[in-house]
C-alpha positions as CSV (number, residue, x, y, z in Angstrom):
1,M,14.9,12.9,57.7
2,L,17.5,15.4,56.0
3,P,21.1,15.0,56.4
4,D,23.0,16.8,59.2
5,A,24.5,20.1,57.9
6,G,26.1,23.2,59.0
7,P,23.9,26.3,59.1
8,D,25.3,27.6,55.9
9,T,25.2,24.4,53.7
10,P,22.5,23.7,51.1
11,V,21.3,20.1,51.3
12,D,19.8,17.8,48.8
13,A,17.2,15.1,49.6
14,R,17.0,12.9,46.7
15,V,13.1,11.9,46.1
16,A,12.9,8.5,44.4
17,G,10.9,7.5,41.5
18,G,8.5,4.5,41.7
19,P,8.9,0.8,42.2
20,A,11.5,-0.5,40.0
21,T,9.3,-3.1,38.4
22,E,9.8,-4.3,34.9
23,R,7.3,-3.5,32.3
24,D,6.4,-5.3,29.6
25,L,5.1,-2.9,27.3
26,V,4.4,-5.5,24.3
27,A,2.3,-7.9,26.4
28,A,0.5,-4.7,27.8
29,E,-0.2,-3.5,24.0
30,L,-1.4,-7.1,23.1
31,A,-3.8,-7.0,26.1
32,A,-4.7,-3.5,25.4
33,G,-5.6,-4.5,22.1
34,E,-7.5,-7.7,23.2
35,L,-9.5,-5.4,25.9
36,L,-10.6,-3.0,23.4
37,T,-11.9,-6.0,21.1
38,A,-13.8,-7.9,23.9
39,L,-15.6,-4.6,24.6
40,G,-16.8,-4.6,20.9
41,L,-14.1,-1.8,19.7
42,P,-12.0,-4.0,17.2
43,V,-8.8,-2.3,16.3
44,D,-8.0,-3.8,13.1
45,A,-9.2,-0.5,11.0
46,P,-6.3,1.4,10.0
47,S,-7.4,4.5,12.1
48,V,-7.3,2.8,15.3
49,R,-4.5,-0.1,14.7
50,A,-2.1,2.0,16.9
51,T,-4.5,2.7,19.3
52,P,-3.5,-0.1,22.0
53,G,0.1,1.2,21.7
54,R,-0.8,4.6,22.3
55,L,-3.1,3.9,25.1
56,V,-0.2,1.7,26.8
57,R,2.1,4.6,26.5
58,A,-0.1,7.0,27.7
59,L,-0.8,5.1,30.8
60,A,2.7,4.2,31.4
61,E,3.6,8.0,31.4
62,M,1.2,9.0,33.6
63,I,2.0,6.2,36.3
64,T,5.9,6.9,36.4
65,P,7.0,9.1,39.0
66,G,10.3,10.8,38.2
67,E,13.1,11.4,40.6
68,F,14.1,15.0,41.6
69,T,16.1,16.4,44.2
70,A,14.5,18.5,47.1
71,T,17.2,21.3,47.8
72,T,17.1,23.0,51.0
73,F,18.9,26.1,52.2
74,P,19.5,27.3,55.7
75,N,16.7,30.0,56.8
76,D,19.6,32.6,57.4
77,E,16.8,35.5,58.1
78,G,15.0,33.4,60.7
79,Y,12.0,33.7,58.6
80,T,8.8,32.5,60.6
81,E,5.7,33.4,58.8
82,L,4.0,31.0,56.5
83,V,5.7,30.0,53.0
84,L,2.6,29.0,50.8
85,Q,2.3,28.1,47.1
86,T,-1.1,28.2,45.7
87,G,-2.7,27.0,42.5
88,I,-0.2,24.3,41.7
89,P,-1.7,22.0,38.8
90,F,-1.7,18.6,38.8
91,R,-3.2,15.2,37.4
92,S,-3.6,11.7,38.5
93,L,-5.2,8.7,37.7
94,C,-8.0,7.2,40.1
95,E,-7.1,3.8,41.1
96,H,-10.4,2.5,41.1
97,H,-11.2,3.2,37.6
98,M,-7.8,4.3,35.9
99,L,-9.7,7.6,34.9
100,A,-8.0,10.9,35.3
101,F,-8.5,13.4,38.1
102,S,-7.1,16.9,37.9
103,G,-7.0,19.8,40.0
104,T,-4.9,22.2,42.2
105,A,-2.7,22.0,45.1
106,H,-2.0,24.7,47.9
107,V,0.9,23.6,49.8
108,G,2.5,25.7,52.8
109,Y,4.8,25.4,55.7
110,L,6.0,27.5,58.6
111,P,9.7,27.3,58.4
112,G,12.3,26.0,61.1
113,E,16.0,26.0,60.6
114,R,15.5,25.4,56.9
115,I,13.7,26.3,53.7
116,V,13.0,24.5,50.6
117,G,13.3,25.8,46.9
118,L,10.2,27.1,46.0
119,S,10.3,24.9,42.6
120,K,10.5,21.6,44.6
121,L,6.8,22.1,46.3
122,A,5.5,22.0,42.7
123,R,7.8,18.9,41.8
124,L,6.6,17.1,45.1
125,V,3.2,17.7,44.1
126,Q,3.6,16.2,40.6
127,H,5.8,13.1,41.9
128,H,3.3,11.7,44.3
129,A,0.6,12.4,41.6
130,A,2.3,10.6,39.1
131,R,0.9,7.1,39.9
132,P,-2.6,5.5,40.6
133,Q,-3.9,7.5,43.6
134,V,-6.8,8.6,45.8
135,Q,-6.9,12.0,46.6
136,E,-7.1,11.5,50.2
137,R,-3.8,9.5,50.1
138,L,-2.1,11.6,47.8
139,T,-3.0,15.0,50.1
140,Q,-1.5,13.1,52.9
141,Q,1.7,11.8,51.3
142,I,2.6,15.4,50.0
143,G,2.1,16.7,53.7
144,A,4.0,13.8,55.2
145,W,7.1,14.0,53.0
146,L,7.5,17.8,54.0
147,D,6.8,16.9,57.6
148,E,9.1,14.1,58.0
149,N,11.8,15.7,55.5
150,L,11.9,19.6,56.2
151,N,11.6,19.8,60.1
152,A,9.1,22.6,59.6
153,R,7.2,23.9,62.3
154,G,3.8,23.3,60.7
155,V,3.0,21.6,57.0
156,G,-0.5,22.1,55.4
157,V,-1.7,20.7,52.0
158,V,-5.2,21.3,50.4
159,L,-6.2,19.5,47.3
160,S,-9.1,20.5,44.9
161,A,-10.2,18.3,41.9
162,E,-12.5,17.5,39.5
163,H,-12.8,13.7,39.1
164,S,-13.9,12.1,35.8
165,C,-15.0,8.8,37.2
166,M,-17.8,11.0,38.6
167,S,-18.2,13.3,35.4
168,L,-17.8,10.7,32.7
169,R,-19.5,7.6,34.3
170,G,-21.7,6.2,37.2
171,V,-23.5,9.3,38.6
172,R,-22.2,11.6,35.7
173,V,-22.2,14.7,37.7
174,S,-19.7,17.4,35.9
175,G,-18.1,20.5,37.7
176,T,-18.3,19.4,40.9
177,R,-14.7,19.3,42.9
178,T,-13.6,17.2,46.0
179,V,-11.4,19.1,48.3
180,T,-9.2,17.4,50.9
181,S,-6.6,18.8,53.3
182,A,-3.7,17.5,55.6
183,W,-2.3,19.4,58.5
184,F,1.1,18.7,60.7
185,G,2.4,20.5,63.5
186,A,1.2,24.0,64.4
187,L,-1.0,24.3,61.6
188,R,-2.7,21.3,62.9
189,E,-2.7,22.6,66.5
190,E,-3.4,26.3,65.9
191,P,-6.4,27.3,64.4
192,R,-4.8,30.8,63.8
193,E,-2.1,29.5,61.6
194,R,-4.7,27.3,59.7
195,D,-6.9,29.9,59.0
196,A,-4.0,32.3,58.0
197,F,-3.4,29.4,55.4
198,L,-6.6,29.1,54.4
199,T,-7.3,33.1,53.8
200,L,-4.0,33.4,51.9
201,A,-5.0,30.4,49.9
202,G,-8.3,32.0,49.0
203,L,-9.9,29.3,50.7
204,G,-11.0,30.9,53.9
């Protein structure tokens, strides 16, 4: 929960980064080279000699969520209608195949006593996406953080994404999108509020 504050006080909630695990990038680069070689892709040619290092650095970047501060403000105007941010781009890695999936997020809430800085909704999506994920969990994590920390009357999250683990391998179907949703509070309990979210997001 956010710290107690007076009615006119901005409140900052620190959103922590990923687990503090030590990463041995040198060992990872050696392993990546061995993996590629074992797959019949030797990396001794000049054009690909640096590929294992590039691969490791790219993966490390994609699975490292940063910290940020989610600033909230008093809802001085007593605003009670939906606050909705649509089309937030994100990318993540499927934890089953370590292949990328990417798409857009629609995140909204019904304010209570406080509102959150608008840029923080996009930062929250990016934060939880920057790790090996499944889309269902990612959707729930974004909504649960807002529900637990903002004390909103309702929270809704809808994610739509294309998964390269479907388009590049296995069934090899491109162009399909997976849609997931998570609802909390009034947006879960009241169909009218949920329908308003979907309509404003262009999903209804």
